[in-house]
N, C-alpha and C positions, 0 to 999 in steps of 0.2 A: 137664264130664267129668271124674270125681277124677283128683287127681293122684299120681304113685306115688313114694315115696321110697326108697331104700335105705339103711339108717344101719349102718355097722359098730362093733363092738364095742358094740352094743346093750343086753346085756346086763346091765350095771350102769355107776353113776358117770353120768361124761358121757355116755355112749351113752343109758343110761336116762333120762334128761332129753331129752336132745334128742328120740329117740322120742316121749315125752309133748309134748312143744311143738311138733312137726310134726303127731302127730294132733290137737289142738286146732284144727290152721290147716286139717284136713279131707283131709289127706295119708291115702293106705293107704300103711300101711307094713311095708317088706319087711325086716328086720333079721335080722342075723348076730353069730355069737359062738359061742365052741366050748361053753358050757354050755346045753344045752338046756332045762333047767326055769329057769333065768333070763329065759334070751327068751319064753319060755311067759306067765311073771308080767307082763313088760314090756308081751305082744302084749294082754292081757288089762286092763291096765290102763291101755293109751292109749286116748286115746277116738278115733273115725272108726271101729272096725274094722267088721269083722273085718280081721284081719290076718295076716302070712304071717311066719314064721321059715324059719331057714336054719342049723343049726347045724353049723359049719364051724371049723376051721383054715387060717385062711388065710395062715400060711407054709407050706404044701402046695398046691404050684401045681395039682396036679390036683383038688382040692378048691375052689379057685378056680374052676376049668372048670366044674365040676359045680354051682358056685351061679349061676355067668352062664348056664348052660343052662337053669336050675329056674325063674329070674326069667321073671315074666307078660311073654308075648309085645308086652304092650301098651305096653311100652315103659317108660323108667325117667325124671322129669325132675328129679328130686334124686337125688346121689350125695354122701351124708355119709362121709368117710375118718375113723374115728374110733381105728379101733382100734390099740392100740400097748404096748410092755413093755417093761422098762428091769432095769439092772442096777446095785447100787452097788457099784464096783470099782474100782482104782486102774487104768489100764490097765498098767502090768505084772504085775498080778495078774489082767487079761479074758482066759479064755481065748479061743481061735477057735470054740468052738462058742458061746460066749456072744454072741460076736460075729456070729457068723452067724444065731444065733436073734433075735436084734433087728436085725439087718440084713432079715430074711426079713421079719420083718412088719413093719417101720415101713418101710421104703422097697420090696423087692421087691412085699410086696403088694399098694401101693396103685399102682404102674406097670402091675402083671398087671392088677388089674380096672379101672383106670380104661382102658389101652388096649382091653378088652374090651367096656368097654361107650360107647365116642366114639359108632361109627354108630347107638345107641340112643340119646344125647342129643341128638345130631346131629338126630338125625328130630325129637324133643322140643322145640328151641330151650331146653334144658337148663342146669344147673348143678352145681358141682361147690365143695363145700366142705369143706378138710383143717383138721381142728384139728389144730394142730401144738403148740409150746410155746415157751415162753421163751427155754427153750436150741436154740432155731433161728438165736438166732443171738448168744446169749452162751455162754460156760461155765461149769462148776459142779466143782470137783477130785473124783475118784468117779465120774462120768460120762460118763467117755470114748465109753463106745462108745454111749450114748445119745443124747450131743449129735452124734457125728456123725453116727448115723442124722436126725438132726431138723434137722443142717443141709442134708442128701440131701433130705430131703423138702421142705422148702424151697428149694431151689433147683429141684427138679422139678415142684414150683407154680407158681414165677414161669414156668419156661419154658412148661410145659404152657399155663397163662394165656396168653401170646403165641400160640401157634401153633391155639388154640382159639378166638380172640377173630375171626376172619374167620368163622368156622360158626355165631357166636351162640353160644356155649358158654360163659356165665360162671363163671370160676375164681377162687376167694376164701379164703382162711383167716384162721383165728382162733389166736393166739399167747398162750395164758394163763400166767401166772404160776404158782405150788402151788397146786393145786385137790386138795380134802378126798376123795381117790380114797385107796383100799386099795395104790395104787401110788407115790404121791405119800408118804403117809405111810411107808413102808418105806424110801423112799430119802432124805430129807426127816427122819431123825425130830427135828433139831434144831431145827424151824419150830414153831411153838404151832399148835397145830391151830385155834383160836378162831379165827386169823389169816387159815386159809387161803380161797382162792374155794371159794363152794358151786358145786358142778355145777349146779346150778339156771342160775346165770347165765354160767354158759356157752352154754345153751342158748337164755336170752335175748338173747344177742348173735347165736347162729342168727337167731332172729325179726327182731334189728334187720335183720341183709343181706340177708332176705327180703322184708320192710315199705320198704326204699329204692327205690324204683320213677321214681324222679323222673331228670333228666338228670346228676346226678351218681355215679358209682359209688365203691365202696368196695372196696379190693384186701384190704384184710389189718386187721382189729383187735386191739389188745393190750390184755391185761387184766392189771392186773397188783395183789398184794394190799394192803390197805390197808394194813399196815405196813412195807412195800416205800417203797422215798426214790422218790421219782419221778426218770425218766428216770436211774435208776444202772445 
């Protein structure tokens, strides 16, 4: 029986590479992001198709409800929470609208989406993989709203893992440093682009979590740039 995976933020960057990785592993993909053209391209290029796309703005609770209602009734074996956004501004200069926009997508949407899909994941003995960030546990100036949202997502992920453990649903997270995406380039123009983690490396980390079927379980994977000092 073919497995089903829902990937958020699948239109570009990390999400696009995760979709490719899962397609190579035989998943039928359910892909969502705001831009339909990007989703169509990813769905066409990913192996093991045909795949399904759901253009949606996950910062809107009504569109999350619509997405869940539109998903295949066959169930979801894997949910990859990847969609996110950021702003580069000091806390003093961050507006309430910017703060809410970041938290609505980075924190509220994973809560609403996972909450709605838990019954389907429970039936499938499924898995949730959350793509977090290095700023889930550290902090950088001018990233206050983003850092706070990723700290919140990290805490949410850990509690979710504990609550769903008894149901056989595995919840894991990947915390990458700077990745070569448009968002990171905008947020950290000071970083040498040649030193950024490539999106495919994050996708490979997802693959390594899926490959680990022994008696040991990996709760999180941390990825750092080559140029970053170890353990800094």
